[in-house]
N, CA, C and O atoms as CSV, one atom per row, in Angstrom:
chain,resi,resn,atom,element,x,y,z
A,1,UNK,N,N,-90.474,151.926,-17.406
A,1,UNK,CA,C,-89.374,151.088,-16.968
A,1,UNK,C,C,-89.953,149.790,-16.406
A,1,UNK,O,O,-90.971,149.830,-15.714
A,2,UNK,N,N,-89.330,148.638,-16.686
A,2,UNK,CA,C,-89.853,147.365,-16.184
A,2,UNK,C,C,-89.984,147.341,-14.660
A,2,UNK,O,O,-89.176,147.923,-13.935
A,3,UNK,N,N,-91.017,146.657,-14.206
A,3,UNK,CA,C,-91.340,146.536,-12.793
A,3,UNK,C,C,-91.060,145.108,-12.332
A,3,UNK,O,O,-91.324,144.148,-13.056
A,4,UNK,N,N,-90.525,144.981,-11.125
A,4,UNK,CA,C,-90.181,143.675,-10.562
A,4,UNK,C,C,-90.585,143.635,-9.096
A,4,UNK,O,O,-90.644,144.665,-8.424
A,5,UNK,N,N,-90.861,142.435,-8.615
A,5,UNK,CA,C,-91.027,142.196,-7.187
A,5,UNK,C,C,-89.916,141.244,-6.767
A,5,UNK,O,O,-89.666,140.232,-7.422
A,6,UNK,N,N,-89.262,141.578,-5.679
A,6,UNK,CA,C,-88.218,140.714,-5.123
A,6,UNK,C,C,-88.725,140.255,-3.760
A,6,UNK,O,O,-88.954,141.071,-2.868
A,7,UNK,N,N,-88.897,138.950,-3.606
A,7,UNK,CA,C,-89.284,138.402,-2.314
A,7,UNK,C,C,-88.046,137.795,-1.671
A,7,UNK,O,O,-87.197,137.207,-2.342
A,8,UNK,N,N,-87.965,137.950,-0.361
A,8,UNK,CA,C,-86.789,137.479,0.360
A,8,UNK,C,C,-87.206,136.687,1.592
A,8,UNK,O,O,-88.233,136.960,2.214
A,9,UNK,N,N,-86.389,135.710,1.924
A,9,UNK,CA,C,-86.540,134.958,3.160
A,9,UNK,C,C,-85.247,135.066,3.945
A,9,UNK,O,O,-84.155,135.016,3.378
A,10,UNK,N,N,-85.380,135.215,5.250
A,10,UNK,CA,C,-84.213,135.298,6.118
A,10,UNK,C,C,-83.579,133.910,6.231
A,10,UNK,O,O,-84.276,132.916,6.435
A,11,UNK,N,N,-82.265,133.853,6.099
A,11,UNK,CA,C,-81.525,132.602,6.272
A,11,UNK,C,C,-81.208,132.396,7.750
A,11,UNK,O,O,-81.479,133.265,8.579
A,12,UNK,N,N,-80.643,131.264,8.066
A,12,UNK,CA,C,-80.204,131.014,9.443
A,12,UNK,C,C,-79.197,132.084,9.863
A,12,UNK,O,O,-79.268,132.610,10.973
A,13,UNK,N,N,-78.262,132.401,8.970
A,13,UNK,CA,C,-77.269,133.435,9.264
A,13,UNK,C,C,-77.943,134.776,9.535
A,13,UNK,O,O,-77.542,135.512,10.436
A,14,UNK,N,N,-78.971,135.085,8.747
A,14,UNK,CA,C,-79.705,136.326,8.938
A,14,UNK,C,C,-80.438,136.368,10.267
A,14,UNK,O,O,-80.511,137.415,10.910
A,15,UNK,N,N,-80.983,135.223,10.681
A,15,UNK,CA,C,-81.675,135.166,11.975
A,15,UNK,C,C,-80.705,135.375,13.130
A,15,UNK,O,O,-81.068,135.948,14.158
A,16,UNK,N,N,-79.481,134.912,12.961
A,16,UNK,CA,C,-78.489,135.054,14.034
A,16,UNK,C,C,-78.128,136.520,14.264
A,16,UNK,O,O,-77.654,136.881,15.341
A,17,UNK,N,N,-78.348,137.359,13.262
A,17,UNK,CA,C,-78.042,138.788,13.407
A,17,UNK,C,C,-79.278,139.641,13.118
A,17,UNK,O,O,-79.156,140.765,12.632
A,18,UNK,N,N,-80.467,139.111,13.416
A,18,UNK,CA,C,-81.702,139.817,13.055
A,18,UNK,C,C,-81.864,141.143,13.795
A,18,UNK,O,O,-82.587,142.020,13.322
A,19,UNK,N,N,-81.219,141.309,14.925
A,19,UNK,CA,C,-81.304,142.595,15.639
A,19,UNK,C,C,-80.716,143.720,14.799
A,19,UNK,O,O,-81.127,144.871,14.944
A,20,UNK,N,N,-79.760,143.412,13.922
A,20,UNK,CA,C,-79.137,144.423,13.073
A,20,UNK,C,C,-79.879,144.602,11.743
A,20,UNK,O,O,-79.571,145.516,10.978
A,21,UNK,N,N,-80.851,143.736,11.472
A,21,UNK,CA,C,-81.546,143.757,10.180
A,21,UNK,C,C,-82.212,145.105,9.870
A,21,UNK,O,O,-82.084,145.577,8.741
A,22,UNK,N,N,-82.910,145.742,10.805
A,22,UNK,CA,C,-83.518,147.040,10.458
A,22,UNK,C,C,-82.483,148.082,10.025
A,22,UNK,O,O,-82.751,148.886,9.132
A,23,UNK,N,N,-81.333,148.071,10.639
A,23,UNK,CA,C,-80.281,149.017,10.252
A,23,UNK,C,C,-79.735,148.669,8.868
A,23,UNK,O,O,-79.498,149.557,8.049
A,24,UNK,N,N,-79.535,147.366,8.607
A,24,UNK,CA,C,-79.058,146.936,7.282
A,24,UNK,C,C,-80.064,147.324,6.206
A,24,UNK,O,O,-79.684,147.748,5.115
A,25,UNK,N,N,-81.352,147.176,6.518
A,25,UNK,CA,C,-82.402,147.465,5.533
A,25,UNK,C,C,-82.396,148.930,5.111
A,25,UNK,O,O,-82.788,149.249,3.989
A,26,UNK,N,N,-81.964,149.811,5.982
A,26,UNK,CA,C,-81.914,151.240,5.638
A,26,UNK,C,C,-80.983,151.503,4.459
A,26,UNK,O,O,-81.179,152.469,3.722
A,27,UNK,N,N,-79.993,150.671,4.276
A,27,UNK,CA,C,-79.039,150.874,3.196
A,27,UNK,C,C,-79.443,150.269,1.871
A,27,UNK,O,O,-78.744,150.450,0.874
A,28,UNK,N,N,-80.568,149.544,1.835
A,28,UNK,CA,C,-80.935,148.813,0.615
A,28,UNK,C,C,-81.241,149.754,-0.548
A,28,UNK,O,O,-80.937,149.424,-1.694
A,29,UNK,N,N,-81.832,150.915,-0.281
A,29,UNK,CA,C,-82.175,151.846,-1.365
A,29,UNK,C,C,-80.913,152.350,-2.049
A,29,UNK,O,O,-80.828,152.351,-3.277
A,30,UNK,N,N,-79.941,152.777,-1.267
A,30,UNK,CA,C,-78.678,153.242,-1.829
A,30,UNK,C,C,-77.918,152.130,-2.515
A,30,UNK,O,O,-77.309,152.340,-3.564
A,31,UNK,N,N,-77.951,150.942,-1.922
A,31,UNK,CA,C,-77.274,149.794,-2.512
A,31,UNK,C,C,-77.887,149.452,-3.864
A,31,UNK,O,O,-77.166,149.145,-4.813
A,32,UNK,N,N,-79.213,149.501,-3.957
A,32,UNK,CA,C,-79.905,149.204,-5.218
A,32,UNK,C,C,-79.498,150.184,-6.306
A,32,UNK,O,O,-79.359,149.801,-7.468
A,33,UNK,N,N,-79.306,151.445,-5.939
A,33,UNK,CA,C,-78.938,152.465,-6.924
A,33,UNK,C,C,-77.611,152.136,-7.610
A,33,UNK,O,O,-77.386,152.543,-8.750
A,34,UNK,N,N,-76.733,151.404,-6.925
A,34,UNK,CA,C,-75.474,150.981,-7.541
A,34,UNK,C,C,-75.695,150.083,-8.757
A,34,UNK,O,O,-74.811,149.942,-9.602
A,35,UNK,N,N,-76.871,149.482,-8.836
A,35,UNK,CA,C,-77.204,148.566,-9.929
A,35,UNK,C,C,-78.224,149.190,-10.883
A,35,UNK,O,O,-78.772,148.499,-11.741
A,36,UNK,N,N,-78.480,150.492,-10.737
A,36,UNK,CA,C,-79.479,151.210,-11.527
A,36,UNK,C,C,-80.879,150.676,-11.251
A,36,UNK,O,O,-81.736,150.665,-12.135
A,37,UNK,N,N,-81.103,150.232,-10.009
A,37,UNK,CA,C,-82.396,149.716,-9.564
A,37,UNK,C,C,-82.991,150.732,-8.591
A,37,UNK,O,O,-82.303,151.220,-7.694
A,38,UNK,N,N,-84.264,151.042,-8.774
A,38,UNK,CA,C,-84.964,151.967,-7.888
A,38,UNK,C,C,-85.944,151.187,-7.031
A,38,UNK,O,O,-86.822,150.504,-7.558
A,39,UNK,N,N,-85.803,151.282,-5.708
A,39,UNK,CA,C,-86.731,150.629,-4.786
A,39,UNK,C,C,-87.935,151.545,-4.617
A,39,UNK,O,O,-87.811,152.661,-4.112
A,40,UNK,N,N,-89.097,151.068,-5.043
A,40,UNK,CA,C,-90.331,151.844,-4.941
A,40,UNK,C,C,-91.037,151.601,-3.610
A,40,UNK,O,O,-91.611,152.518,-3.024
A,41,UNK,N,N,-90.988,150.354,-3.141
A,41,UNK,CA,C,-91.606,149.976,-1.871
A,41,UNK,C,C,-90.791,148.851,-1.252
A,41,UNK,O,O,-90.180,148.051,-1.960
A,42,UNK,N,N,-90.786,148.797,0.085
A,42,UNK,CA,C,-90.068,147.751,0.805
A,42,UNK,C,C,-90.885,147.438,2.048
A,42,UNK,O,O,-91.123,148.319,2.874
A,43,UNK,N,N,-91.317,146.188,2.186
A,43,UNK,CA,C,-92.197,145.819,3.296
A,43,UNK,C,C,-91.714,144.544,3.980
A,43,UNK,O,O,-91.144,143.653,3.350
A,44,UNK,N,N,-91.956,144.484,5.279
A,44,UNK,CA,C,-91.772,143.263,6.057
A,44,UNK,C,C,-93.109,142.541,6.024
A,44,UNK,O,O,-94.156,143.186,6.083
A,45,UNK,N,N,-93.097,141.212,5.930
A,45,UNK,CA,C,-94.334,140.473,5.679
A,45,UNK,C,C,-94.582,139.351,6.679
A,45,UNK,O,O,-93.667,138.824,7.311
A,46,UNK,N,N,-95.854,139.014,6.790
A,46,UNK,CA,C,-96.288,137.792,7.473
A,46,UNK,C,C,-96.930,136.948,6.373
A,46,UNK,O,O,-98.150,136.942,6.212
A,47,UNK,N,N,-96.113,136.257,5.641
A,47,UNK,CA,C,-96.623,135.524,4.487
A,47,UNK,C,C,-95.705,134.352,4.194
A,47,UNK,O,O,-95.064,133.804,5.091
A,48,UNK,N,N,-95.653,133.981,2.940
A,48,UNK,CA,C,-94.786,132.898,2.498
A,48,UNK,C,C,-93.347,133.361,2.354
A,48,UNK,O,O,-92.469,132.579,1.990
A,49,UNK,N,N,-93.109,134.619,2.636
A,49,UNK,CA,C,-91.766,135.190,2.572
A,49,UNK,C,C,-91.678,136.263,3.658
A,49,UNK,O,O,-92.694,136.695,4.201
A,50,UNK,N,N,-90.459,136.683,3.964
A,50,UNK,CA,C,-90.243,137.634,5.063
A,50,UNK,C,C,-90.261,139.096,4.624
A,50,UNK,O,O,-90.682,139.967,5.385
A,51,UNK,N,N,-89.806,139.366,3.398
A,51,UNK,CA,C,-89.746,140.742,2.884
A,51,UNK,C,C,-90.198,140.747,1.435
A,51,UNK,O,O,-90.111,139.737,0.736
A,52,UNK,N,N,-90.682,141.901,0.998
A,52,UNK,CA,C,-90.981,142.088,-0.419
A,52,UNK,C,C,-90.567,143.504,-0.814
A,52,UNK,O,O,-90.809,144.468,-0.087
A,53,UNK,N,N,-89.942,143.602,-1.975
A,53,UNK,CA,C,-89.562,144.893,-2.534
A,53,UNK,C,C,-90.202,145.032,-3.905
A,53,UNK,O,O,-90.202,144.094,-4.702
A,54,UNK,N,N,-90.740,146.198,-4.166
A,54,UNK,CA,C,-91.228,146.544,-5.498
A,54,UNK,C,C,-90.164,147.465,-6.077
A,54,UNK,O,O,-89.881,148.520,-5.509
A,55,UNK,N,N,-89.572,147.074,-7.205
A,55,UNK,CA,C,-88.464,147.844,-7.766
A,55,UNK,C,C,-88.663,148.065,-9.259
A,55,UNK,O,O,-89.399,147.333,-9.921
A,56,UNK,N,N,-87.991,149.089,-9.773
A,56,UNK,CA,C,-87.898,149.341,-11.211
A,56,UNK,C,C,-86.438,149.210,-11.597
A,56,UNK,O,O,-85.543,149.565,-10.830
A,57,UNK,N,N,-86.211,148.698,-12.789
A,57,UNK,CA,C,-84.853,148.575,-13.315
A,57,UNK,C,C,-84.929,148.681,-14.830
A,57,UNK,O,O,-85.957,148.357,-15.425
A,58,UNK,N,N,-83.848,149.132,-15.458
A,58,UNK,CA,C,-83.889,149.307,-16.908
A,58,UNK,C,C,-83.941,147.981,-17.669
A,58,UNK,O,O,-84.361,147.940,-18.825
A,59,UNK,N,N,-83.511,146.894,-17.015
A,59,UNK,CA,C,-83.469,145.600,-17.713
A,59,UNK,C,C,-83.356,144.471,-16.700
A,59,UNK,O,O,-83.071,144.692,-15.523
A,60,UNK,N,N,-83.587,143.258,-17.184
A,60,UNK,CA,C,-83.518,142.070,-16.329
A,60,UNK,C,C,-82.136,141.890,-15.713
A,60,UNK,O,O,-82.014,141.483,-14.557
A,61,UNK,N,N,-81.102,142.191,-16.483
A,61,UNK,CA,C,-79.737,141.986,-15.994
A,61,UNK,C,C,-79.436,142.844,-14.764
A,61,UNK,O,O,-78.779,142.381,-13.832
A,62,UNK,N,N,-79.906,144.071,-14.757
A,62,UNK,CA,C,-79.645,144.975,-13.628
A,62,UNK,C,C,-80.294,144.470,-12.354
A,62,UNK,O,O,-79.655,144.423,-11.303
A,63,UNK,N,N,-81.569,144.091,-12.444
A,63,UNK,CA,C,-82.267,143.627,-11.244
A,63,UNK,C,C,-81.727,142.275,-10.792
A,63,UNK,O,O,-81.679,142.011,-9.590
A,64,UNK,N,N,-81.326,141.422,-11.712
A,64,UNK,CA,C,-80.753,140.132,-11.326
A,64,UNK,C,C,-79.397,140.313,-10.645
A,64,UNK,O,O,-79.097,139.614,-9.678
A,65,UNK,N,N,-78.582,141.233,-11.134
A,65,UNK,CA,C,-77.293,141.512,-10.486
A,65,UNK,C,C,-77.523,142.037,-9.072
A,65,UNK,O,O,-76.806,141.653,-8.148
A,66,UNK,N,N,-78.513,142.910,-8.892
A,66,UNK,CA,C,-78.849,143.417,-7.569
A,66,UNK,C,C,-79.285,142.278,-6.652
A,66,UNK,O,O,-78.829,142.187,-5.512
A,67,UNK,N,N,-80.166,141.412,-7.144
A,67,UNK,CA,C,-80.636,140.292,-6.328
A,67,UNK,C,C,-79.487,139.353,-5.954
A,67,UNK,O,O,-79.433,138.860,-4.828
A,68,UNK,N,N,-78.582,139.107,-6.880
A,68,UNK,CA,C,-77.430,138.256,-6.563
A,68,UNK,C,C,-76.559,138.900,-5.493
A,68,UNK,O,O,-76.052,138.213,-4.606
A,69,UNK,N,N,-76.384,140.208,-5.573
A,69,UNK,CA,C,-75.570,140.918,-4.574
A,69,UNK,C,C,-76.241,140.855,-3.202
A,69,UNK,O,O,-75.563,140.710,-2.185
A,70,UNK,N,N,-77.565,140.963,-3.173
A,70,UNK,CA,C,-78.294,140.852,-1.907
A,70,UNK,C,C,-78.125,139.446,-1.339
A,70,UNK,O,O,-77.871,139.286,-0.145
A,71,UNK,N,N,-78.262,138.429,-2.184
A,71,UNK,CA,C,-78.077,137.037,-1.738
A,71,UNK,C,C,-76.672,136.798,-1.207
A,71,UNK,O,O,-76.474,136.048,-0.252
A,72,UNK,N,N,-75.704,137.444,-1.838
A,72,UNK,CA,C,-74.292,137.246,-1.474
A,72,UNK,C,C,-74.025,137.607,-0.017
A,72,UNK,O,O,-73.076,137.102,0.582
A,73,UNK,N,N,-74.849,138.469,0.551
A,73,UNK,CA,C,-74.677,138.847,1.961
A,73,UNK,C,C,-74.833,137.643,2.883
A,73,UNK,O,O,-74.279,137.616,3.982
A,74,UNK,N,N,-75.591,136.652,2.428
A,74,UNK,CA,C,-75.832,135.471,3.239
A,74,UNK,C,C,-76.972,135.624,4.229
A,74,UNK,O,O,-77.335,134.657,4.898
A,75,UNK,N,N,-77.545,136.815,4.339
A,75,UNK,CA,C,-78.610,137.053,5.307
A,75,UNK,C,C,-79.999,136.689,4.795
A,75,UNK,O,O,-80.904,136.408,5.580
A,76,UNK,N,N,-80.164,136.697,3.468
A,76,UNK,CA,C,-81.466,136.382,2.879
A,76,UNK,C,C,-81.286,135.591,1.589
A,76,UNK,O,O,-80.234,135.628,0.951
A,77,UNK,N,N,-82.339,134.880,1.229
A,77,UNK,CA,C,-82.455,134.354,-0.121
A,77,UNK,C,C,-83.375,135.324,-0.853
A,77,UNK,O,O,-84.181,136.003,-0.217
A,78,UNK,N,N,-83.269,135.399,-2.160
A,78,UNK,CA,C,-84.083,136.362,-2.909
A,78,UNK,C,C,-84.555,135.740,-4.217
A,78,UNK,O,O,-83.819,135.013,-4.884
A,79,UNK,N,N,-85.800,136.046,-4.565
A,79,UNK,CA,C,-86.386,135.611,-5.824
A,79,UNK,C,C,-86.943,136.831,-6.540
A,79,UNK,O,O,-87.571,137.695,-5.927
A,80,UNK,N,N,-86.707,136.892,-7.833
A,80,UNK,CA,C,-87.146,138.036,-8.642
A,80,UNK,C,C,-88.307,137.605,-9.524
A,80,UNK,O,O,-88.257,136.551,-10.159
A,81,UNK,N,N,-89.349,138.422,-9.559
A,81,UNK,CA,C,-90.494,138.191,-10.431
A,81,UNK,C,C,-90.709,139.437,-11.277
A,81,UNK,O,O,-90.854,140.534,-10.737
A,82,UNK,N,N,-90.730,139.284,-12.568
A,82,UNK,CA,C,-91.028,140.393,-13.482
A,82,UNK,C,C,-92.532,140.592,-13.469
A,82,UNK,O,O,-93.282,139.627,-13.619
A,83,UNK,N,N,-92.984,141.814,-13.295
A,83,UNK,CA,C,-94.408,142.134,-13.268
A,83,UNK,C,C,-94.765,142.965,-14.500
A,83,UNK,O,O,-93.971,143.783,-14.964
A,84,UNK,N,N,-95.949,142.743,-15.010
A,84,UNK,CA,C,-96.418,143.461,-16.193
A,84,UNK,C,C,-97.667,144.257,-15.850
A,84,UNK,O,O,-98.507,143.795,-15.078
A,85,UNK,N,N,-97.790,145.433,-16.410
A,85,UNK,CA,C,-98.992,146.247,-16.215
A,85,UNK,C,C,-100.144,145.589,-16.975
A,85,UNK,O,O,-99.916,144.735,-17.832
A,86,UNK,N,N,-101.384,145.986,-16.661
A,86,UNK,CA,C,-102.507,145.452,-17.426
A,86,UNK,C,C,-102.363,145.732,-18.933
A,86,UNK,O,O,-102.723,144.891,-19.755
A,87,UNK,N,N,-101.846,146.894,-19.285
A,87,UNK,CA,C,-101.654,147.221,-20.701
A,87,UNK,C,C,-100.621,146.328,-21.368
A,87,UNK,O,O,-100.824,145.868,-22.492
A,88,UNK,N,N,-99.512,146.080,-20.678
A,88,UNK,CA,C,-98.481,145.184,-21.223
A,88,UNK,C,C,-99.031,143.772,-21.380
A,88,UNK,O,O,-98.796,143.110,-22.391
A,89,UNK,N,N,-99.766,143.320,-20.368
A,89,UNK,CA,C,-100.346,141.987,-20.421
A,89,UNK,C,C,-101.356,141.888,-21.559
A,89,UNK,O,O,-101.397,140.886,-22.273
A,90,UNK,N,N,-102.170,142.931,-21.726
A,90,UNK,CA,C,-103.140,142.951,-22.824
A,90,UNK,C,C,-102.460,142.861,-24.173
A,90,UNK,O,O,-102.968,142.197,-25.077
A,91,UNK,N,N,-101.314,143.521,-24.328
A,91,UNK,CA,C,-100.553,143.433,-25.569
A,91,UNK,C,C,-100.062,142.024,-25.848
A,91,UNK,O,O,-100.062,141.573,-26.994
A,92,UNK,N,N,-99.641,141.328,-24.795
A,92,UNK,CA,C,-99.204,139.938,-24.973
A,92,UNK,C,C,-100.364,139.042,-25.379
A,92,UNK,O,O,-100.234,138.200,-26.269
A,93,UNK,N,N,-101.503,139.234,-24.713
A,93,UNK,CA,C,-102.681,138.431,-25.033
A,93,UNK,C,C,-103.131,138.699,-26.469
A,93,UNK,O,O,-103.550,137.772,-27.162
A,94,UNK,N,N,-103.055,139.931,-26.921
A,94,UNK,CA,C,-103.456,140.287,-28.277
A,94,UNK,C,C,-102.601,139.574,-29.339
A,94,UNK,O,O,-103.052,139.386,-30.469
A,95,UNK,N,N,-101.400,139.188,-28.988
A,95,UNK,CA,C,-100.504,138.511,-29.936
A,95,UNK,C,C,-100.820,137.032,-30.101
A,95,UNK,O,O,-100.292,136.379,-31.001
A,96,UNK,N,N,-101.681,136.498,-29.233
A,96,UNK,CA,C,-102.014,135.068,-29.314
A,96,UNK,C,C,-102.797,134.758,-30.584
A,96,UNK,O,O,-103.646,135.543,-31.006
A,97,UNK,N,N,-102.511,133.618,-31.185
A,97,UNK,CA,C,-103.292,133.244,-32.372
A,97,UNK,C,C,-104.721,132.885,-31.990
A,97,UNK,O,O,-104.994,132.478,-30.861
A,98,UNK,N,N,-105.609,133.039,-32.932
A,98,UNK,CA,C,-107.033,132.697,-32.711
A,98,UNK,C,C,-107.216,131.220,-32.623
A,98,UNK,O,O,-108.337,130.746,-32.441
């Protein structure tokens, strides 16, 4: 199943209610399942973003719908990155012309 990383940043609205954020985060796994998305990992970060999720989804449309629904809350912005395994990447490289 395709693998994706979703990075999120807290918005001003999200910061105003950040005390409730840990409780809201508990529901993300169940919420993702509504979109046929499986959350494999979910971490809080000290980086260029505030949160990162590693998820699986059957297709790009499912994970994008999930990310849009998360954004709709107004508490975070979200960006989706499709990730490829070394084998998948090797297959793409093999298709390159000489």
